[in-house]
N, C-alpha and C positions, 0 to 999 in steps of 0.2 A: 504493500500500500504506500509506503514511504517513497519508493521508487516511482510509482505512478504519479503521486502528487508532485514530486520533483520534476518529472517530465512535463506535466501540465503547466507548471509555472516557469519553465526554462525557455528563455527567448531563443529563437533560431539564430545561428551565427551568420546573419546577413548584414547587408550594408544599409538597410533602411529603404531600399528601392521599392517603389510602389508598383503593384501588380494588379491588373484587372483580370478577374476570373469570373466566369459565368457558372452559377450553380444550375445544374440541369433541371428542366421542368419535370423530367421523368422521376426525379427524386432518387435516382440510383446513387447510393452513397459510396459504393466502391468506385464507380466511375468518377465521382466528384473528388474523392480522396486522391485518386491517381492524377487528376487534373491539377489539384493543389500542389502535389509533389512535383509535377512536370513544370509548374510555374515557379517553383522555388519557394513556396510558402510553408510547406511542411517537409520534414526529412523522412518520416516513417509513415507512408500511406496506410500500411496495414494497421498500425497502432491507431492512426487517426480514424480509420474506418471503424475500428472497435469502439473508439470514443463516441463517434456519431451514433452507433447502434445502442450503446449503453445509455446515452442521453435521451434517446427517443422513449416516449413521445413528449417529454417535458420541453425539449428544445427542438425546434423545427427550422432548419435553414430556409431562408427566403429565396425562391427561385429567381433567376436573372443575374445581372452583373453585380459583382462586388468589387470594392476597391480595397485591397489588402496590402501587406508589405512583407518583405522577406526576412524580417527580424522579430516577428511576433511570437508570443507563447502559443502553444496549442489551445489553451483555454481562451485566450483573446481572439484567436481565429474563429473559434466556435461562437463566442459572444457576437462577433461582427457578422458572421454568416446568419445567425439567428436574429440580428438587429436588436439585441437586448439593450435596454436603457442603461445597463451597467457597463457597456463597452466604453472604450476610451473616447474622450471628448478633445476637441482641438480649439484653441483660442485663435480666432481669425480677425485680423484688422482689415477692413475695407476702407482705404483712404478716399477722401474727397477727390473727385475727378477721375477715378478709375473707370475704364470702360468695362463692358461685360466680358470682353476678351481678357483683360487683365485680371478681373475677378476670377474667371474660369482658371487661368493659369495659377493663381495663388491657391485656390481650393485644391487643385491637383498637387501642387508642391507640398501642401500641408497634410495631404492624405484624407481630405474630406470626400472628394468625389472626382472622377476624371473630368478634365477640361472639356472633352468632346461631349460627354453626357450632359454636363451643365449647359453647354452651348445649345444643345438640342432642346433641353427643357426651357431655356430662356426664350425660345422661339415658338413654343407651343401655344397657339392662339386660343384654343379652347380652355386650357388650364389658366392662361392669363385672364381670360374673360371671367372665369370663376373667381379670380382674385381681385376683380374690379379694374383690370387694366384693358382698356379697349384699344389694343395695339398689336402689331405683329412681333413685338420684341419687348423684353423686360428692361431694356436699356432705359436709364433714368429712374427706375424704380428699385434698383439694387442699392438700398440706402447705405451710405457710408457710416459705419459704426464698428464697434468690436462685438463679435458674436462668439458664443460658446456652442460650437457645432459638433455633432457626432462624427467620429471617424467612420468611413464607409457609410455615408448617408446617401439616400436616394436623391439624385440631382433635383428632381421636382420638389422634394421637401425643402431643399436648401433655397431654391428660387422662391418658394412660398414664404419662407421665414424672412428673407430679405425684403420681399415685396410687402409683406405684412408690416414690417417695421416702417417702410416708407409710407404706407397708407396711414399708419398711426401718426407719424410725424407731420404728414401733410394735413391731416385733419386738424391737428393742433395749430399748425401754421395758418390755415384758413380762418380759424376762429379768431386769431390775433390780427389778421390782415383782410378781413371780409371786404372792406371797401376797396382795397387794392385789387383783389381778385375780380370784383365786380367792374372796376374801372377798365382793366385789361380785357375783360370779356366784352364790355360795351364798345371800347375803342377799336380793338383789333379782332374781336371774335375768338379770342384765345380761351381754350379750356385748360385744365390742369396740366395736361401733357405738353401743350404749347409753352406754358410757363417753364416747365421742366426743361424743354428743349433749349430755350434761350439761356436759362441758368447753366445748362451743361456746356454751352459755348463759352460763357463768361468764366466758368470754372477752369476750362482748359487754357484760356488766354491770360488769366490773372495769377501771378505767382505770389502776390501779397493780398491778404484779405482786405486791407484798407483801400485797395484800388478797385475792388469789385464794383462798388456803386458808380465809379467813374467810367469803367469799361462798359458797364450796362448802359450808362447814359449815351455813350458813343453809338452803340448798336441801335438804341431807340432813335437817336438823331438821324442815323442813316436810313432808318425806316420812314421817318417823318419829313425830313428836309426835302423840299421840292427841287432844290438845286443840286442835290447830291447825285452823282452819276457813277456807274449805272444805277438807275433809280431803285431804291428799296433793297439794295444788296448789302448783306452783312460783311462780305469780303473778309472772311475768317479762314486762315490757313488750317486750323485744326479740323474744320468741317470737311475740307477736301481730303485731308489725311484719313479721316474716319471712313470716308467713302472707299478708300483703298483697302481698309480692313474688311469692310463689308463685301466688296467685290474686287479682289486682287487681280482678276482677269482683265480688268480695264487696261487698255493699251498704255494710258498715261501712268498706270500704277505698277507696271511690270518692273521688277527690281526695286520696289519701294523698300527703303530701309529705315524709315522714320523721318526723313528729311523731305519737306514739301518742295517740289520742283516747279519751275515755270510751266512745264507741260501739264502738271496736275491742276494748276489754277486756271489754265486755259480750256480744260476739257469739259465740254457741255454734256458729255455722256455720263459724267459722275453726278448723280442726283444730289449729293451732299456738297457739291462745289458752289459755295455761296458767292463766288465771284461771277458766276454765270447764271445762277438761278436766284431770282428775287425772293425776299421774305425768309422765313425760317427754313432750315433743312427739314427733310422728311420726318425726323424724330430726334430725340436726344443723342448726343455723341459721347456722353459720359454720365456719371451718376453724381449729381451736385449735392452739396451739403446745405444745411439750413441757412447759413450766413449768405451763401451765394443766391439762394432763392429769395431771401430778403432784399438783396441788392437789386434783383430784377423787379420785385414788388415795389420797392421804394428807391429808385435810382437817384444819383446825384443830379442836381439841376445845372446842366452845362450846355454850351453850344459846340462842344468838341465833336469833330468828325473823324479824327485820326489819332492813333497812338502807335508808338514804337518803343521797343525795349531799350532802355538807356543804361542798363547795368544794375547789378545787385537785385535783379528781379523787378526793378521799378520801370515805369514807362514815362515817356514824355507825351503829353496830350496837346493837340493843336486843333485849330479850327480850319485852316486853309491847307490845300495841297502843297503850296509853296512853303509854308511853315513846316509841314510834314517832311518835305524833302530836305529842308535845312536840318531838321532834327535827326534825320537818317545820316546826314553828312557829319554830324557831330558825335555819332556813336563811338 
């Protein structure tokens, strides 16, 4: 008995590499134990098969994909396969401005769920509709916060938790800024997602929180100023870059490495290119925090139409293109 308990609690001598393994819908435990061994999750498939048999019917592995690691104890492997609430949890920080792609990568890195699975769940329109998101993506609703998530979590459950947090925070924000929500709806026809969309752009453009209301004012001025050309264009590099993440097959996006090129901002085939398409992009390009949303709801009162980074994360704000060019020359 002592030897068995020691084996149950002994971590496998692995590197911590994460492994995606599918538990068969047939429930064949011998087949599953062999698959776990082949994936490098367990060393002794016969012993693990015996463990599975002895734990039955108290513990039932959940059919479908599981996200495990090569350095777990047999007991922890069984807890994760059965999705027990006693299995390991992971502390996950989702920073302000992360896109759904970055969130997916972080979740995979920390062993919560595969990036691919999270990406699919974040695009499940029916599931999003049940969560109160009338959109084709959860982008914008993956609220930036610190979460205590299960290891080997179902991707759909992770999306639901992040979206649920966003919905809760947005409801509180609306209660505080009811008049601002109403003003933006009346003036621009914007709903909650449209506000999230502009906030997501401000989030990617502003390196300092104190400049967010100024940057928000620039975008509103570009939408409103009758002399700004091309009319009602936000002209934001991060939106064009996001379009390349959504559709890397676009010709202007081939070889994209994170740097926005002239070809990208000229490309009318990129629907997120706000140099070529007026108004807001098709949806959020990141997941904004509360302070950024407040900057959009209550922007600074300025006549600025341009800004350029001037160092230390700060920007120089100007009204005319001539002033803007001069500011670029002084960088």
